[in-house]
Structures are given as C-alpha cells and as structure tokens.
RODO-2510 file (C-alpha; in nm, 4 decimals, decimal comma):
residues 472
     n   res          X          Y          Z
     1     m     0,0000     0,0000     0,0000
     2     s     0,1375     0,3385    -0,0985
     3     d     0,1862     0,6280     0,1400
     4     r    -0,0685     0,8359    -0,0576
     5     r    -0,3360     0,5710    -0,0111
     6     v    -0,2689     0,5444     0,3617
     7     f    -0,2919     0,9189     0,3909
     8     r    -0,6263     0,9304     0,2071
     9     w    -0,7748     0,6607     0,4321
    10     a    -0,6614     0,8458     0,7455
    11     t    -0,8006     1,1738     0,6132
    12     t    -1,1414     1,0169     0,5345
    13     s    -1,1620     0,8465     0,8739
    14     t    -1,0845     1,1722     1,0472
    15     r    -1,3600     1,3484     0,8553
    16     l    -1,6155     1,0769     0,9399
    17     l    -1,5256     1,0912     1,3079
    18     a    -1,5498     1,4691     1,3131
    19     g    -1,8916     1,4615     1,1410
    20     t    -2,0222     1,2035     1,3853
    21     l    -1,9070     1,4073     1,6824
    22     a    -2,0625     1,7215     1,5375
    23     a    -2,3996     1,5491     1,4781
    24     t    -2,3967     1,4016     1,8274
    25     g    -2,3208     1,7418     1,9759
    26     a    -2,6101     1,9010     1,7854
    27     v    -2,8565     1,6398     1,9127
    28     v    -2,7367     1,6879     2,2720
    29     a    -2,7671     2,0650     2,2350
    30     v    -3,1257     2,0442     2,1059
    31     v    -3,2343     1,8009     2,3787
    32     t    -3,0732     2,0193     2,6440
    33     a    -3,2409     2,3322     2,5048
    34     v    -3,5797     2,1630     2,5197
    35     t    -3,5470     2,0148     2,8690
    36     i    -3,3709     2,2986     3,0511
    37     p    -3,5930     2,6043     3,1268
    38     w    -3,4726     2,9223     2,9630
    39     p    -3,5134     3,2645     3,1180
    40     g    -3,8089     3,4559     2,9740
    41     v    -4,0570     3,7402     3,0245
    42     v    -4,4123     3,6533     3,1474
    43     r    -4,6819     3,9168     3,1202
    44     e    -5,0168     3,8801     3,3013
    45     p    -5,3079     3,9857     3,0782
    46     a    -5,4777     4,3073     3,1807
    47     a    -5,7985     4,2351     3,3708
    48     l    -6,0657     4,4463     3,5371
    49     s    -6,3254     4,3251     3,7913
    50     v    -6,6529     4,5135     3,7534
    51     v    -7,0043     4,4797     3,8932
    52     p    -7,2747     4,5097     3,6247
    53     a    -7,5173     4,7947     3,6755
    54     p    -7,8443     4,6576     3,8193
    55     a    -8,1675     4,6929     3,6284
    56     a    -8,4739     4,8659     3,7619
    57     s    -8,6944     4,6572     3,9921
    58     v    -9,0417     4,6036     3,8456
    59     v    -9,3504     4,4391     3,9960
    60     a    -9,6945     4,4105     3,8382
    61     c   -10,0217     4,3622     4,0247
    62     d   -10,3209     4,1461     3,9368
    63     g   -10,5595     4,4398     3,9191
    64     p   -10,9301     4,4628     4,0044
    65     l   -11,1677     4,1719     4,0386
    66     l   -11,3411     4,1076     3,7069
    67     s   -11,6841     3,9696     3,6290
    68     l   -11,7475     3,7741     3,3110
    69     g   -12,0758     3,8031     3,1198
    70     r   -12,2670     4,0551     3,3305
    71     d   -12,3873     4,2236     3,0150
    72     v   -12,6381     3,9864     2,8549
    73     t   -12,5658     4,1391     2,5150
    74     q   -12,1965     4,0495     2,5487
    75     a   -12,1598     3,7064     2,7066
    76     g   -11,7817     3,7248     2,6855
    77     g   -11,7543     4,0817     2,8074
    78     l   -11,5612     4,1753     3,1207
    79     t   -11,6571     4,4359     3,3775
    80     v   -11,4831     4,5569     3,6933
    81     a   -11,6556     4,4022     3,9951
    82     a   -11,4295     4,5581     4,2614
    83     t   -11,1244     4,7816     4,2437
    84     q   -10,7961     4,6743     4,3993
    85     q   -10,6474     4,8669     4,6910
    86     v   -10,2671     4,8501     4,6631
    87     t    -9,9961     4,8922     4,9282
    88     s    -9,6417     4,9558     4,8026
    89     g    -9,2957     5,0515     4,9270
    90     v    -8,9234     5,0429     4,8497
    91     s    -8,5922     4,9852     5,0257
    92     e    -8,5130     5,2145     5,3164
    93     g    -8,3927     5,5570     5,2086
    94     a    -8,5018     5,5229     4,8452
    95     a    -8,7490     5,7499     4,6713
    96     a    -9,1055     5,6313     4,6220
    97     p    -9,1408     5,3947     4,3264
    98     g    -9,2788     5,5104     3,9964
    99     q    -9,6353     5,3952     3,9386
   100     s    -9,8094     5,3258     3,6120
   101     a   -10,0815     5,0918     3,4903
   102     v   -10,1222     4,8426     3,2101
   103     i   -10,4180     4,8874     2,9774
   104     p   -10,6819     4,6155     3,0207
   105     d   -10,7659     4,4272     2,7019
   106     g   -11,0931     4,5461     2,5532
   107     r   -11,1869     4,7642     2,8502
   108     s   -11,1779     5,1426     2,8590
   109     t   -11,1232     5,1933     3,2304
   110     p   -10,8716     5,3708     3,4536
   111     d   -10,8650     5,0671     3,6850
   112     g   -10,5918     4,8780     3,5044
   113     p   -10,3449     4,6668     3,7068
   114     a   -10,0796     4,8797     3,8758
   115     v    -9,7088     4,8520     3,7908
   116     f    -9,4370     4,9781     4,0271
   117     t    -9,0829     5,0560     3,9122
   118     a    -8,7795     5,1433     4,1282
   119     p    -8,4636     5,2454     3,9380
   120     p    -8,1206     5,1735     4,0922
   121     v    -7,9461     5,4412     4,2988
   122     d    -7,5666     5,4825     4,2857
   123     r    -7,5407     5,1502     4,0991
   124     q    -7,7260     4,9754     4,3813
   125     r    -8,0494     4,7855     4,3253
   126     v    -8,3601     4,9278     4,4941
   127     d    -8,6141     4,6626     4,5925
   128     v    -8,9849     4,7301     4,5547
   129     a    -9,2781     4,5408     4,7052
   130     a    -9,6520     4,5758     4,6627
   131     a    -9,9709     4,3835     4,7341
   132     g   -10,3364     4,4466     4,6638
   133     s   -10,6732     4,3395     4,7978
   134     s   -11,0372     4,3598     4,6948
   135     t   -11,3730     4,2832     4,8535
   136     v   -11,6860     4,2201     4,6512
   137     t   -12,0460     4,1374     4,7396
   138     a   -12,2665     4,0815     4,4378
   139     e   -12,5074     3,8272     4,2969
   140     d   -12,2436     3,6745     4,0708
   141     l   -11,9254     3,7307     4,2730
   142     s   -11,8579     3,7463     4,6454
   143     g   -11,5569     3,7240     4,8738
   144     f   -11,2171     3,8702     4,9620
   145     a   -10,9107     3,8436     4,7415
   146     a   -10,5520     3,9474     4,8156
   147     s   -10,2375     3,8924     4,6135
   148     a    -9,8792     4,0136     4,5932
   149     c    -9,7520     4,2117     4,2970
   150     r    -9,4804     4,0052     4,1296
   151     p    -9,1947     4,0600     3,8817
   152     p    -9,2712     3,9461     3,5266
   153     l    -9,1338     3,6048     3,4286
   154     l    -9,0555     3,4188     3,1088
   155     e    -9,2128     3,1026     3,2525
   156     s    -9,4617     3,0577     3,5338
   157     w    -9,7151     2,8016     3,6526
   158     l   -10,0753     2,8560     3,7587
   159     v   -10,2070     2,5885     3,9951
   160     g   -10,5720     2,6363     4,0836
   161     g   -10,9138     2,6986     3,9408
   162     s   -11,1510     2,4801     3,7458
   163     g   -11,3178     2,4511     3,4086
   164     e   -11,6341     2,2925     3,5479
   165     t   -11,9820     2,4391     3,5656
   166     g   -12,0096     2,7095     3,8307
   167     a   -11,6517     2,8298     3,7922
   168     a   -11,5790     3,1570     3,6138
   169     d   -11,2004     3,1532     3,6235
   170     l   -10,9759     3,3903     3,4294
   171     v   -10,6086     3,3726     3,3287
   172     l   -10,4589     3,7217     3,3654
   173     l   -10,1546     3,8071     3,1510
   174     s    -9,9865     4,1472     3,1924
   175     n    -9,6915     4,2814     2,9968
   176     p    -9,5385     4,5745     3,1882
   177     g    -9,2438     4,5974     2,9477
   178     v    -9,1753     4,8140     2,6444
   179     v    -9,1810     4,5450     2,3731
   180     p    -9,4555     4,2963     2,2817
   181     a    -9,4638     3,9482     2,4317
   182     t    -9,5892     3,6264     2,2742
   183     v    -9,7356     3,3748     2,5188
   184     q    -9,8006     3,0024     2,4898
   185     l   -10,0421     2,8421     2,7372
   186     t    -9,9956     2,4710     2,8000
   187     v   -10,2690     2,3014     3,0009
   188     f   -10,2265     1,9857     3,2088
   189     g   -10,5407     1,7899     3,2916
   190     s   -10,6926     1,4451     3,3047
   191     a   -10,5844     1,3849     2,9430
   192     g   -10,2272     1,4917     3,0174
   193     e   -10,0441     1,7761     2,8521
   194     q   -10,2527     1,9738     2,6035
   195     n   -10,1935     2,2703     2,3747
   196     p   -10,5369     2,4257     2,3220
   197     p   -10,5808     2,6515     2,0179
   198     g   -10,6956     2,9355     2,2412
   199     g   -10,3623     2,9300     2,4227
   200     a   -10,1297     2,9475     2,1211
   201     d    -9,9349     3,2553     2,0116
   202     i   -10,1161     3,5065     2,2321
   203     v    -9,9656     3,8469     2,1514
   204     i    -9,9621     4,0905     2,4420
   205     p    -9,8578     4,4411     2,3361
   206     a    -9,6314     4,6386     2,5652
   207     g    -9,8136     4,7941     2,8586
   208     t   -10,1314     4,5890     2,8208
   209     q   -10,3181     4,3016     2,9900
   210     r   -10,4929     4,0095     2,8217
   211     v   -10,7618     3,8079     2,9977
   212     i   -10,8295     3,4490     2,8856
   213     p   -11,1284     3,2537     3,0294
   214     l   -10,9967     2,9271     3,1725
   215     a   -11,3034     2,7379     3,0494
   216     g   -11,2084     2,8375     2,6953
   217     l   -10,8888     2,6394     2,7414
   218     v   -11,0066     2,3393     2,9457
   219     l   -11,3854     2,3216     2,9464
   220     g   -11,5025     2,0672     3,2042
   221     e   -11,1557     2,0064     3,3525
   222     a   -11,1807     1,9732     3,7321
   223     s   -10,8149     2,0198     3,8319
   224     p   -10,6185     2,2054     3,5652
   225     v   -10,2630     2,3381     3,5828
   226     v   -10,1471     2,5989     3,3310
   227     r    -9,7890     2,6626     3,2216
   228     v    -9,7297     3,0146     3,0886
   229     s    -9,4314     3,0522     2,8524
   230     a    -9,3429     3,3968     2,7190
   231     s    -9,1020     3,5119     2,4513
   232     g    -9,0042     3,8622     2,3466
   233     a    -9,0681     3,9985     2,6971
   234     p    -9,1515     3,8509     3,0386
   235     v    -9,5113     3,8691     3,1584
   236     h    -9,6886     3,8642     3,4919
   237     a    -9,9345     3,5750     3,4982
   238     s   -10,1984     3,5069     3,7623
   239     l   -10,5347     3,3425     3,7980
   240     q   -10,8645     3,4863     3,9180
   241     t   -11,0825     3,2035     4,0398
   242     s   -11,4392     3,2077     4,1694
   243     i   -11,7278     2,9683     4,2133
   244     t   -12,1073     2,9806     4,2226
   245     r   -12,3044     2,6983     4,3834
   246     t   -12,6720     2,6864     4,2817
   247     l   -12,6756     3,0623     4,2158
   248     v   -12,4942     3,1383     4,5439
   249     p   -12,1432     3,2851     4,5032
   250     g   -11,8968     3,0832     4,7112
   251     g   -11,5815     3,2945     4,7162
   252     v   -11,3134     3,4511     4,4994
   253     d   -10,9335     3,4571     4,4939
   254     q   -10,6368     3,5806     4,2931
   255     v   -10,3772     3,3034     4,2703
   256     d   -10,0019     3,3683     4,2716
   257     p    -9,7860     3,2162     3,9975
   258     i    -9,5229     2,9537     4,0788
   259     r    -9,1777     3,0156     3,9339
   260     e    -9,0813     2,6566     3,8517
   261     p    -9,1367     2,2920     3,9473
   262     q    -8,9179     2,1675     4,2320
   263     a    -8,8755     1,8340     4,4068
   264     t    -8,9569     2,0010     4,7410
   265     q    -9,2555     2,2318     4,7739
   266     v    -9,3501     2,3899     5,1075
   267     i    -9,6840     2,5660     5,1499
   268     t    -9,7120     2,7530     5,4756
   269     g    -9,9710     2,9515     5,6670
   270     v   -10,2695     2,7464     5,5477
   271     a   -10,5482     2,8742     5,7740
   272     v   -10,8248     2,6314     5,8711
   273     t   -11,1140     2,8367     6,0114
   274     r   -11,3885     2,5766     6,0516
   275     s   -11,3930     2,2620     6,2618
   276     p   -11,4324     1,9213     6,0950
   277     g   -11,7760     1,8750     6,2533
   278     a   -11,9237     2,1999     6,1218
   279     d   -12,2102     2,2098     5,8751
   280     g   -12,1012     2,0852     5,5346
   281     a   -11,8318     1,8661     5,6858
   282     s   -11,8935     1,6072     5,4147
   283     d   -11,7415     1,8515     5,1653
   284     v   -11,3654     1,8685     5,1339
   285     a   -11,2525     2,1992     5,2869
   286     t   -10,8784     2,1411     5,2392
   287     a   -10,7283     1,9895     4,9246
   288     l   -10,3816     1,9707     4,7710
   289     r   -10,3397     1,9865     4,3930
   290     l   -10,0224     1,8204     4,2643
   291     l    -9,8600     1,7821     3,9234
   292     s    -9,5396     1,6208     3,8039
   293     p    -9,5067     1,7760     3,4558
   294     s    -9,2440     1,5568     3,2950
   295     a    -9,2011     1,2173     3,4655
   296     d    -9,3888     0,9532     3,6619
   297     t    -9,2949     0,9690     4,0282
   298     s    -9,4339     0,9555     4,3798
   299     a    -9,4661     1,2277     4,6413
   300     s    -9,4792     1,2244     5,0188
   301     v    -9,7260     1,4748     5,1673
   302     t    -9,6921     1,5890     5,5294
   303     v    -9,9242     1,8326     5,7097
   304     t    -9,7855     1,9863     6,0299
   305     p    -9,9440     2,2437     6,2626
   306     v    -9,7423     2,5655     6,2782
   307     g    -9,5333     2,5753     6,5941
   308     r    -9,5451     2,1992     6,6505
   309     d    -9,3301     1,9024     6,5528
   310     q    -9,5791     1,6193     6,5085
   311     p    -9,7822     1,5947     6,1844
   312     a   -10,1532     1,6547     6,2106
   313     l   -10,2238     1,3750     5,9623
   314     a   -10,0394     1,0575     5,8803
   315     p    -9,7979     1,1254     5,5924
   316     q    -9,9401     1,0192     5,2557
   317     d    -9,7518     0,8678     4,9635
   318     v    -9,9124     0,9825     4,6401
   319     p    -9,8303     0,8258     4,3001
   320     l    -9,8092     1,0801     4,0173
   321     v    -9,8458     1,0216     3,6447
   322     a    -9,6503     1,2607     3,4256
   323     g    -9,8658     1,5465     3,3004
   324     e   -10,1779     1,4526     3,4982
   325     p   -10,2738     1,6672     3,8008
   326     i   -10,4171     1,4979     4,1080
   327     e   -10,5995     1,6292     4,4143
   328     v   -10,5348     1,4955     4,7638
   329     d   -10,7986     1,5290     5,0352
   330     l   -10,6506     1,6960     5,3445
   331     g   -10,9823     1,7336     5,5239
   332     g   -11,0428     1,6708     5,8915
   333     l   -10,7972     1,9308     6,0189
   334     p   -10,8868     2,1154     6,3413
   335     i   -10,8967     2,4945     6,3408
   336     g   -10,5434     2,6330     6,3201
   337     s   -10,2546     2,7172     6,0896
   338     y   -10,0652     2,4473     5,8993
   339     t    -9,7662     2,3804     5,6789
   340     v    -9,7993     2,1350     5,3906
   341     r    -9,4725     1,9825     5,2724
   342     v    -9,4347     1,7847     4,9498
   343     e    -9,1247     1,5719     4,8841
   344     a    -9,1173     1,4129     4,5386
   345     g    -8,8732     1,2118     4,3319
   346     e    -8,9132     1,4548     4,0403
   347     p    -8,9883     1,8294     4,0178
   348     v    -9,3531     1,9083     4,0915
   349     v    -9,5852     2,2059     4,1318
   350     a    -9,8439     2,2226     4,4089
   351     a   -10,1032     2,4443     4,5773
   352     v   -10,3516     2,4034     4,8630
   353     w   -10,7180     2,5025     4,8363
   354     q   -10,8836     2,6023     5,1630
   355     a   -11,2443     2,7128     5,2213
   356     t   -11,4148     2,8802     5,5161
   357     g   -11,7345     2,6920     5,4327
   358     f   -11,9781     2,6173     5,1524
   359     g   -12,2679     2,8540     5,2106
   360     a   -12,3551     3,2142     5,1375
   361     g   -12,0920     3,4538     5,2662
   362     d   -11,8108     3,1968     5,2711
   363     d   -11,4784     3,2397     5,0969
   364     f   -11,1818     3,0307     4,9824
   365     a   -10,8118     3,0759     4,9039
   366     w   -10,5373     2,9057     4,7060
   367     y   -10,2067     2,8859     4,8961
   368     t    -9,8966     2,8529     4,6764
   369     p    -9,5443     2,7356     4,7778
   370     a    -9,3082     2,9625     4,9694
   371     p    -8,9590     2,9754     4,8131
   372     l    -8,6417     2,9978     5,0183
   373     v    -8,5518     3,3491     5,1348
   374     s    -8,1752     3,3865     5,1731
   375     v    -8,1288     3,7659     5,1548
   376     p    -8,3155     4,0580     5,3147
   377     s    -8,6425     4,0805     5,1211
   378     l    -8,9318     4,3274     5,1120
   379     f    -9,2944     4,2201     5,1223
   380     a    -9,6213     4,4087     5,1535
   381     a    -9,9197     4,3297     5,3736
   382     p   -10,2304     4,4600     5,1936
   383     s   -10,5370     4,6180     5,3456
   384     g   -10,7921     4,3800     5,4936
   385     p   -10,7913     4,1425     5,7918
   386     a   -10,4858     4,1519     6,0171
   387     p   -10,2177     3,9432     5,8430
   388     v   -10,0292     3,6637     6,0178
   389     l    -9,6725     3,5911     5,9065
   390     t    -9,5518     3,2321     5,9304
   391     v    -9,1754     3,1729     5,9160
   392     i    -9,0262     2,8251     5,8696
   393     n    -8,6634     2,7358     5,9331
   394     p    -8,5776     2,4224     5,7304
   395     a    -8,2145     2,4106     5,8503
   396     s    -8,0591     2,2026     6,1262
   397     e    -7,9486     2,5147     6,3159
   398     p    -8,1593     2,7968     6,4660
   399     a    -8,2194     3,0989     6,2430
   400     d    -8,2152     3,4540     6,3811
   401     v    -8,4833     3,6367     6,1844
   402     v    -8,5653     4,0075     6,1932
   403     v    -8,8872     4,1632     6,0615
   404     v    -8,8885     4,5433     6,0358
   405     s    -9,1574     4,7746     5,8985
   406     a    -9,0429     5,0122     5,6271
   407     d    -9,1191     5,3141     5,8445
   408     g    -8,9184     5,1709     6,1361
   409     a    -9,2163     5,1737     6,3725
   410     f    -9,2175     4,7952     6,4144
   411     r    -8,9274     4,5587     6,4745
   412     l    -8,9427     4,1915     6,5636
   413     e    -8,6408     3,9748     6,6379
   414     v    -8,7048     3,6055     6,6765
   415     s    -8,4929     3,2925     6,6838
   416     v    -8,6641     3,0190     6,4855
   417     p    -8,5570     2,6750     6,6118
   418     a    -8,4151     2,4217     6,3687
   419     a    -8,6795     2,2488     6,1554
   420     a    -8,9516     2,4533     6,3260
   421     s    -9,1895     2,7421     6,2565
   422     v    -9,3188     3,0525     6,4307
   423     t    -9,5948     3,3053     6,3646
   424     a    -9,6204     3,6804     6,4136
   425     r    -9,9205     3,9085     6,3796
   426     l    -9,8500     4,2098     6,1606
   427     s   -10,0378     4,5231     6,0573
   428     s   -10,2261     4,5540     5,7330
   429     n   -10,1450     4,8149     5,4696
   430     t    -9,7752     4,8056     5,5655
   431     v    -9,4472     4,7179     5,3922
   432     y    -9,1948     4,5020     5,5818
   433     l    -8,8391     4,3779     5,5428
   434     l    -8,7705     4,0133     5,6262
   435     d    -8,4031     3,9510     5,7100
   436     p    -8,3131     3,5800     5,7477
   437     g    -7,9684     3,6574     5,8889
   438     d    -7,7122     3,3959     5,7952
   439     g    -7,9703     3,1286     5,7231
   440     e    -8,2507     3,0511     5,4799
   441     v    -8,6185     3,0560     5,5703
   442     r    -8,9572     3,0214     5,4077
   443     a    -9,2398     3,2604     5,4892
   444     g    -9,5991     3,3318     5,4003
   445     l    -9,8843     3,5660     5,4895
   446     s   -10,2338     3,4510     5,5793
   447     l   -10,5329     3,6852     5,6068
   448     t   -10,8498     3,5566     5,7727
   449     g   -11,1678     3,7338     5,8761
   450     d   -11,5432     3,7001     5,8749
   451     g   -11,6119     3,5493     5,5343
   452     a   -11,2628     3,6393     5,4171
   453     l   -10,9624     3,4185     5,3422
   454     a   -10,6416     3,4822     5,1473
   455     g   -10,2754     3,3907     5,1546
   456     m    -9,9533     3,4715     4,9733
   457     p    -9,5916     3,3575     5,0063
   458     v    -9,2954     3,5890     5,0598
   459     w    -9,0604     3,5808     4,7620
   460     s    -8,6889     3,6362     4,8011
   461     a    -8,5297     3,9489     4,6611
   462     d    -8,2734     3,8984     4,3870
   463     a    -7,9244     3,8253     4,5169
   464     a    -7,6614     4,0896     4,4472
   465     t    -7,5084     4,0606     4,1018
   466     p    -7,1609     3,9016     4,1332
   467     p    -6,8644     4,0850     3,9784
   468     i    -6,7366     3,9787     3,6373
   469     v    -6,3791     3,9923     3,5070
   470     v    -6,3248     4,1878     3,1860
   471     y    -6,0119     4,1352     2,9714
   472     p    -5,9546     4,4425     2,7505
***
C-alpha cells in the first residue's frame, strides 16, 4: 500500500469521526435546550373586575276583580266588579317607586293593574314590594281576594281553578315591558299535557293586559294546571278564580304564579277556620293539587301544625303520572294554621285550596309554595284582615330572623328553632323587610276574617349581582 493511499484513508476516517461528533453534539444541544428552562418574560393579561349595573326593579299587580258576562248582550264581556287597593314601598332611604298601569284588554277603564318601578341608585339595586286586595259582594261574585304584585317572568305556573260548571275563572296576563310578548299556554289535565288553540301565540302588546277565560282552554276540567311561557318579553301571569253553587257565590281569589317545578314544595300559613264537625263537613274543605309535569314519580305529603313538631295527619304517599294533576284530600284538620310539605322524586308544582265553608258569605283561598328566602327581602301586607306571618326554618341550626316595617315603627327579632316554625301578627297596609340573617327561611302571609280568606308567600329578593372579570 502506498503512502498516498494510507494518507487518504486516514483523512477520510478523520472526517467521518469529526462529522459524527458534530452530529452528536447538535442532538445533545437540542435536547438540552428543550429540557432545561430558559429565562423569559411573562406578562399577566390586563384584567378588570366590575359589577354590572343593576336593572330597575319592576312588579306588576293582578288588578281589580273582574266579572265575566254581566252584560247579557256580550256574554264574553268583562266588567270591573271591585277595584284593587294597593300597598307599596321600596328599600329604606329610596325614593317612592314610579307607578303606572297596564291597559286592560278590551276595557276602557282607569282601573288597570298597577305597575311599580324602582330604578337603581348609585349603581345599587332598589327593591320594591306591593300587594293588593279587593272585597266584593254581588249576585255573581262574592268574597275577599288578596295577592302580591310580582316581577314578570318568562315562565310561570298557575295551579288552581276549574273549568267545570259554576266556575268563572280567568287567566290574567300582563306585559309591563316596552316590547310585545308572545305567550303560549300549555294546560295539564286528566288527558295529560294539552296545547289548546286558544292558548297558542297570544300576543300581548307592551303595557297591556290580556284576559283568557280558563273554560275556553279546558272546558269541564276539574283540576287544571297551566304553564305560561313567554317570549319577546316577560309577563306577569296570575289566575282569578271564583265559584257559584246553585246561584250562590262561594268565594273569589287571585292566585299567585309559581316560578318553577321543584322536588320540594312547602306551602305555609294554610289557615283552617272551621272545625271538621261543622255544617257541610262532608265537603272537602282542604285539598292539595299536585302535578309532576315531565315524569312519573311519587310524592310524600306531610301536614304539620305551625309551631309543633308532630304531623296533624299521617304522611301520605301519592303516586303521580306525568302530566296529569291529582288532588289529595286533606280534610279533617282542626282549626289552626298548617304547613304542607311535598317531597317528590321529580320536580312538581303544588297548591292548597282552603275554604271557610260552603254557604252564602263563605270564601276560599289558594295557597302557593313559599320559596327559600336567603337575603333581606321586602314584602307588603295589603289592606284587609290583620295578616299573620308564618316563618319556617328548614335548617338544622336555629335561624335569627328580623322583621322590620319600612317606616321603622315595628321591629321583631325572633330565633326560629331548627326544623320549626313561628308566627307573628303584623299590621295591614304596611311594607316590611324580612331579614333571614345567615340562614334561609320560608315565609308566608295569611289573612283571615269574617267570610274572608287569602294567603300569599314571601318571595326572596334577587341576590346581588356578582362581579365579572373583563379582559380588555
């Protein structure tokens, strides 16, 4: 082998070795660069925490008591049977709420349902509360009715009334907003869920009220439940219910809406004013109407005297078929005030019907569920019989509750024991603040007098709007 050839082989080998070492070094460098953290600059994005400005508080009332068909030339015509006396108020220190009225459908009258509006002050919500009452004594309508003015909702449930002979019940739909609303009425009865033609695509112009006879939706239905669904704008829905027995009017009421079905419904302050052995005892004076809208289930019904632990009746287990309302007889209760609790496997709606009797001069009321109150909340006690407030503490710890009148003249501080209830007599025509302290309570008003019966739950004020984070 020549020297030149040896030299070439050595030169080539050296080049191969150098290339291999260079490639290996590059791989090591890349791996090291990936695995070892490098110094860098981290910038937090700009963020701003803001609280949205609250909207104005709005509540709409049911309005006067209406009579259907008084004018023989207009069988479907409506007339005002009794005006509504309204009590209203706002949060302490705020200016009086603005008051307006919605225009009744087809009626030229200044007695339209009242609407109260309280704008925010210094970016703080101002609560407003109102309630109204009416008394009527006529050949076709008699009794006392009281109801709270409520905020409009996109969906609400009306539990009460009847489509049978003798009933002259009316679905009241008010739009206190500034744009039209379109409402769908779905009726639940013995045939299940129904969509009657008279309840489809009901247009309610801004600032007006529409009145729909219940019999036009469910003629002959004994125990209907109506779901009110609105689009375009929320509406205030309620039910005026009355009955005539053999030409004798047997009472009248304005029934609160229910916000939504829930697995637990608690109806408090149900006032029984006649003993089981009184005349007409064979008639059912206390009844619970129940509906599970979407699924078959069962419900446990417990009736407990206010202020006591032991149930007044043995708890009842009630099977429920989806979409079919049922009525449960709760008769036989001694005179007193009661809480009716419903525990179901699926969300339900419920209301209790209570009557003072079944003769001339008697009255009845529909009691709807009391939602949980977790923040200080205003409520109004309307004119009429002295109202009784019932407060229930569902928690396992005592609740320190304060009730203060808006003018500061009345203040009540009471500790409600765990899983117990208390009552307090209040003044009519007065606005109050219910403060549950650190707990949650349920509360309701009951108004009873000679031939007068009414009840309404206390609704919780809206919780404060939580702050939101904005990234510019």
